C-alpha positions as CSV (number, residue, x, y, z in Angstrom):
1,M,-9.6,-89.9,59.8
2,R,-11.0,-92.9,61.6
3,G,-9.9,-94.6,64.8
4,R,-9.4,-93.1,68.2
5,V,-9.3,-89.5,66.9
6,Q,-11.8,-87.7,69.1
7,G,-11.3,-86.8,72.7
8,V,-7.5,-87.1,72.4
9,G,-6.5,-83.6,71.2
10,F,-6.3,-84.6,67.5
11,R,-7.8,-81.3,66.2
12,W,-5.4,-79.2,68.3
13,W,-2.4,-81.3,67.3
14,T,-3.4,-81.2,63.6
15,A,-3.8,-77.4,63.7
16,R,-0.3,-77.0,65.3
17,Q,1.3,-79.2,62.7
18,A,-0.5,-77.5,59.8
19,R,0.3,-74.0,61.0
20,A,4.0,-75.0,61.5
21,L,4.0,-76.1,57.9
22,G,2.4,-72.9,56.7
23,L,-0.8,-74.6,55.5
24,A,-4.3,-73.2,55.3
25,G,-7.5,-75.1,55.9
26,S,-9.7,-76.5,58.7
27,V,-10.2,-79.5,61.0
28,R,-13.4,-80.6,62.7
29,N,-15.0,-83.5,64.5
30,L,-17.8,-85.4,62.8
31,R,-20.8,-86.9,64.5
32,D,-19.7,-90.4,63.4
33,G,-16.5,-90.2,65.5
34,A,-14.2,-89.3,62.6
35,V,-12.2,-86.2,62.0
36,E,-12.4,-84.2,58.8
37,I,-9.5,-82.1,57.6
38,H,-9.3,-79.8,54.6
39,V,-5.8,-78.5,53.8
40,S,-4.2,-76.4,51.0
41,G,-0.7,-75.0,50.5
42,D,2.7,-76.0,49.2
43,P,2.4,-79.6,47.9
44,D,5.5,-80.7,49.8
45,A,4.1,-79.3,53.1
46,V,0.7,-81.0,52.3
47,S,2.6,-84.3,51.8
48,E,4.4,-83.9,55.1
49,L,1.2,-83.2,56.9
50,R,-0.4,-86.3,55.3
51,A,2.5,-88.4,56.6
52,L,2.1,-87.0,60.1
53,L,-1.6,-87.6,60.1
54,G,-1.0,-91.3,59.6
55,H,0.2,-91.4,63.1
56,G,-1.5,-88.5,64.9
57,P,-0.7,-87.4,68.4
58,R,0.6,-89.9,71.0
59,T,-2.8,-90.5,72.5
60,A,-4.6,-91.1,69.1
61,R,-4.9,-94.3,67.2
62,V,-5.4,-93.7,63.4
63,E,-7.0,-96.6,61.7
64,A,-7.9,-95.1,58.3
65,V,-7.2,-92.0,56.3
66,A,-9.5,-91.3,53.3
67,E,-8.6,-88.6,50.8
68,I,-11.1,-86.6,48.8
69,P,-10.5,-84.1,46.0
70,P,-9.3,-80.8,47.4
71,R,-11.6,-77.8,47.7
72,P,-10.6,-74.1,48.1
73,A,-9.5,-73.2,51.5
74,E,-12.1,-71.4,53.6
75,S,-9.6,-69.4,55.4
76,P,-6.0,-68.1,54.7
77,E,-5.1,-69.7,58.0
78,F,-5.6,-73.2,59.5
79,V,-8.6,-73.1,61.8
80,I,-10.4,-75.5,64.2
81,L,-14.1,-75.8,63.5
82,Q,-16.7,-76.7,66.1
């Protein structure tokens, strides 16, 4: 995710959305100002999260979303990484 996605509660918002959808994975800030999200679970729930991420929380401004091939979830839950 690129745009104004750090310092606006984006990781916490993403974790709430993912947990509510029953997804596993992680979210973390990157040094370049982007946010990296890994997610796995029901394909419909993943699609719903993807749609939500295009807007983000009220205080965010999402300018770009890049998708990469999925990797196995690191945790059976959705976690916020530092």
